C-alpha positions in Angstrom: 106.4 112.4 120.6 109.2 113.5 118.0 109.0 111.3 115.0 111.8 112.2 112.3 109.4 111.4 108.3 111.3 111.1 105.8 109.7 113.0 102.6 110.0 110.0 99.9 108.0 106.6 99.8 111.1 104.7 100.7 113.6 105.7 103.2 117.5 105.2 103.2 119.0 106.7 105.5 123.0 107.2 105.6 124.9 104.4 106.9 122.1 102.4 107.0 122.9 98.4 106.2 122.9 96.7 102.9 120.5 94.7 104.0 118.0 97.3 105.6 118.4 99.6 102.3 117.7 97.0 100.2 114.1 96.4 102.5 113.3 99.9 102.0 110.2 100.5 104.0 107.2 103.8 103.4 106.9 106.6 105.2 104.1 105.6 106.8 105.7 102.1 107.6 107.9 104.6 109.5 105.7 105.8 110.8 103.9 102.6 112.6 107.2 101.5 113.6 107.9 104.1 115.0 105.0 104.7 117.1 105.7 100.8 118.2 109.2 101.7 119.4 107.7 103.7 121.3 105.2 100.6 123.1 102.2 101.7 121.8 99.8 99.2 121.1 98.3 98.7 117.4 95.4 99.9 118.9 96.8 103.6 120.3 98.6 103.5 116.8 95.9 103.6 114.5 94.3 106.1 116.7 97.1 107.7 116.8 97.3 107.7 112.7 93.7 107.9 112.6 93.5 104.6 110.8 91.9 101.4 111.8 93.4 98.8 113.8 93.0 96.4 110.6 95.4 99.1 108.5 98.1 98.9 111.6 98.3 94.7 111.0 98.4 94.8 107.5 101.4 97.2 107.7 102.9 94.3 110.0 102.5 91.9 108.2 104.2 94.0 104.9 107.4 94.7 107.2 107.5 90.8 108.5 107.1 89.8 104.8 109.8 92.0 103.8 112.5 91.3 106.0 111.3 88.1 106.9 110.8 88.3 110.4 107.9 85.2 111.6 106.7 87.2 115.1 106.4 91.2 116.1 107.7 89.8 119.6 110.8 90.5 121.2 
């Protein structure tokens, strides 16, 4: 699995929409989101990153707060 990581706290990609830039994510949030995009569960993400499941849940909660999303389901 290959992940592209940014070297800064906030991630800003060229060509990103204004709303995506306004809600910049931390490098760790991008890692968690990338792993989730590959279909890993919260438990698998935690194991892969060496963090607790609760920490993964906290990252998802913070990302939902920043984006205004109410669910992580499709």
